[in-house]
C-alpha positions in Angstrom: 51.4 42.6 -2.3 47.9 42.2 -0.7 45.8 38.6 -1.9 42.6 39.2 -3.7 41.4 36.0 -2.8 38.2 35.8 -0.8 38.2 34.8 2.8 37.5 31.3 3.7 34.3 31.7 5.1 33.1 33.5 2.1 34.6 31.1 -0.2 32.2 28.4 1.7 29.1 30.4 1.9 29.8 30.7 -2.5 30.5 27.0 -2.6 27.3 26.3 -0.5 25.0 28.2 -2.8 26.5 27.0 -5.8 25.7 23.4 -4.2 22.1 24.4 -3.5 21.8 25.3 -6.5 22.9 22.3 -8.4 20.7 20.4 -6.6 17.9 22.4 -6.7 18.2 22.0 -10.8 18.7 18.5 -10.6 15.3 17.9 -8.8 13.7 20.1 -10.8 14.9 18.3 -13.8 13.9 15.1 -12.3 10.5 16.2 -11.6 9.8 17.9 -14.9 10.9 14.8 -16.7 8.3 12.9 -14.7 11.2 10.4 -12.9 9.5 11.1 -10.0 5.6 10.5 -9.4 3.6 13.0 -8.8 2.5 12.7 -4.7 6.0 11.2 -4.2 7.9 11.5 -0.3 10.9 13.3 -1.2 13.1 12.2 1.9 15.7 14.7 2.6 18.2 11.9 3.5 17.7 9.9 0.4 18.3 12.8 -1.5 21.3 13.5 0.1 22.9 10.0 -0.6 21.9 9.9 -4.2 23.8 13.5 -5.1 26.2 12.9 -2.4 26.0 15.9 -0.3 25.0 16.7 2.9 21.2 17.7 3.9 21.6 21.2 4.1 21.5 21.8 0.3 18.8 19.3 -0.3 16.9 21.2 2.5 17.7 24.8 0.6 16.4 23.1 -3.0 13.0 21.5 -1.6 12.2 24.6 0.2 12.8 26.8 -3.1 10.6 24.0 -5.0 8.0 24.8 -2.2 7.7 28.2 -3.2 7.8 27.5 -6.7 4.7 25.1 -6.0 6.3 22.2 -7.4 6.5 20.6 -3.9 4.4 20.4 -0.9 5.2 20.5 2.4 2.9 18.7 5.0 3.2 18.2 8.8 3.5 14.3 8.8 5.5 13.3 5.8 7.6 16.2 4.9 8.1 17.0 1.2 5.7 15.7 -1.3 5.6 16.3 -5.3 2.7 18.0 -5.7 -0.1 16.8 -7.9 -2.0 18.9 -10.1 -5.3 18.4 -9.8 -8.1 19.0 -12.3 -9.7 21.8 -10.4 -5.8 23.2 -10.1 -5.5 23.4 -13.6 -8.7 24.9 -14.8 -8.2 27.5 -12.4 -4.5 28.1 -13.9 -6.1 28.2 -17.5 -8.8 30.1 -16.9 -6.2 33.0 -15.5 -4.3 32.2 -18.4 -6.9 32.5 -21.0 -7.8 35.8 -19.6 -4.7 37.3 -18.9 -2.4 36.3 -21.8 -4.7 37.8 -23.8 -4.3 41.0 -22.1 -0.5 40.8 -21.8 -0.7 40.1 -25.9 -2.8 43.1 -26.6 -0.9 45.5 -24.2 2.6 43.9 -25.5 2.1 44.3 -29.3 2.4 47.8 -29.7 5.3 47.9 -27.6 7.4 45.0 -29.2 10.6 46.5 -30.8 12.0 44.7 -33.6 14.8 43.1 -31.2 12.0 41.6 -29.0 10.1 39.7 -31.8 13.6 38.3 -33.2 14.1 36.9 -29.8 10.7 35.6 -29.9 11.5 34.3 -33.1 14.8 32.2 -31.9 12.6 31.0 -29.2 10.0 29.3 -31.5 13.2 28.0 -33.5 14.7 26.5 -30.6 11.4 24.9 -29.9 10.9 23.7 -33.3 14.8 21.9 -32.5 13.3 20.4 -29.1 10.4 18.9 -31.0 12.5 17.5 -33.4 14.7 15.7 -30.6 11.5 15.0 -28.7 13.1 16.7 -25.5 9.7 18.0 -24.0 11.1 19.3 -20.8 13.4 22.1 -23.2 10.1 22.7 -25.1 8.0 23.4 -22.5 10.6 25.5 -20.8 11.3 27.5 -24.9 7.2 28.0 -24.9 7.1 29.2 -21.2 9.5 31.5 -22.3 7.8 32.6 -25.4 4.7 33.2 -23.3 6.7 35.2 -21.1 8.0 37.7 -23.8 4.4 39.4 -24.0 4.0 39.7 -20.5 7.6 41.1 -19.6 6.4 43.7 -22.6 2.9 44.3 -21.3 3.9 47.5 -19.5 1.8 45.8 -16.1 4.4 44.9 -13.5 1.4 43.3 -11.5 0.2 41.0 -14.4 3.7 40.1 -15.1 4.2 39.0 -11.3 1.2 36.9 -11.8 1.8 35.1 -14.6 5.2 34.8 -13.3 4.4 33.0 -10.3 2.4 30.3 -12.6 5.2 29.4 -14.8 6.8 26.3 -13.3 2.8 24.9 -13.0 2.6 25.9 -16.6 5.5 24.0 -17.4 4.6 20.7 -15.4 1.3 20.9 -16.9 2.5 21.1 -20.7 4.6 17.9 -19.9 1.6 16.1 -18.5 -0.9 16.8 -20.9 1.8 15.7 -23.4 1.7 12.3 -22.2 -1.9 11.1 -23.7 -2.0 14.0 -26.6 1.1 15.3 -28.2 0.3 18.6 -29.4 3.4 20.3 -29.6 3.4 21.0 -33.3 -0.2 22.2 -33.0 0.8 24.4 -30.4 4.0 25.2 -32.1 1.8 27.0 -35.2 -0.3 28.6 -32.9 2.7 30.4 -31.3 3.7 31.4 -34.5 0.0 32.5 -35.6 0.1 34.8 -32.7 3.3 36.4 -33.0 2.7 36.7 -36.7 -0.4 39.0 -35.5 1.8 40.7 -33.0 4.2 41.9 -35.6 1.4 42.9 -37.7 0.6 45.5 -34.9 -2.9 43.8 -34.9 -3.9 43.3 -30.8 -6.9 42.3 -31.3 -6.1 39.4 -33.3 -2.7 38.1 -31.6 -4.8 38.5 -28.1 -7.9 36.2 -29.5 -5.3 33.8 -31.2 -3.6 33.6 -27.4 -7.0 33.3 -26.0 -8.2 30.2 -28.6 -4.5 28.7 -28.1 -4.6 28.4 -24.4 -8.2 27.5 -24.4 -7.4 24.4 -26.5 -4.5 23.4 -24.6 -6.8 23.3 -21.7 -9.6 21.0 -23.7 -6.5 18.6 -24.8 -5.1 18.6 -21.5 -8.9 17.4 -19.6 -9.6 15.1 -22.3 -5.9 13.5 -22.0 -6.5 13.0 -18.2 -9.7 11.3 -18.6 -8.0 9.0 -21.8 -5.6 8.0 -19.1 -8.0 7.7 -16.1 -10.2 5.3 -18.7 -7.3 3.1 -19.7 -5.9 2.6 -15.7 -9.3 1.3 -15.0 
């Protein structure tokens, strides 16, 4: 009987990919939990020693994080944890105000009962994360909630543009909550957006989304100013 086991070379490739994925997830979690300060240098050798792996999976993980915008590759310092400047946050949230309002407007008549149920479940998971004060999971569930409307907008370009901002939106949420813990307010706003979408009121749902994104942008800027003032 012939063996069904894969050749050793393919097994090694699979193991290497799994290892790179695990290292990627570990570094990403450390970034989102603010265990690594923005602007910090990420040294491959140090990270490899920390995780007990070779430099290869670390290098793959850092390249992937650079592609997502969480890490910046520089000529002389190697990989550095990206810093979200006030101008960059303003640019991201200016885009989000308009594009996410459009996504909600387009998606509202297309949402099935199953999709609405999925959105309700995400809101329930987000609330449990608020109760545990698990801000990383909360930010990720919030981002997933927003992406439901993008995914069902029927506009592939719109979906791709907003998908590319996901990780920076997640990080900006966590950074924004340092000074002003507005998580409960945002959860209530999400609920009201979904209520309007479920009622098939596309205009109201879109306006609530625009107001929601704008309010977080204001809270974020105020929080960063408060932190800067406290550090003087």
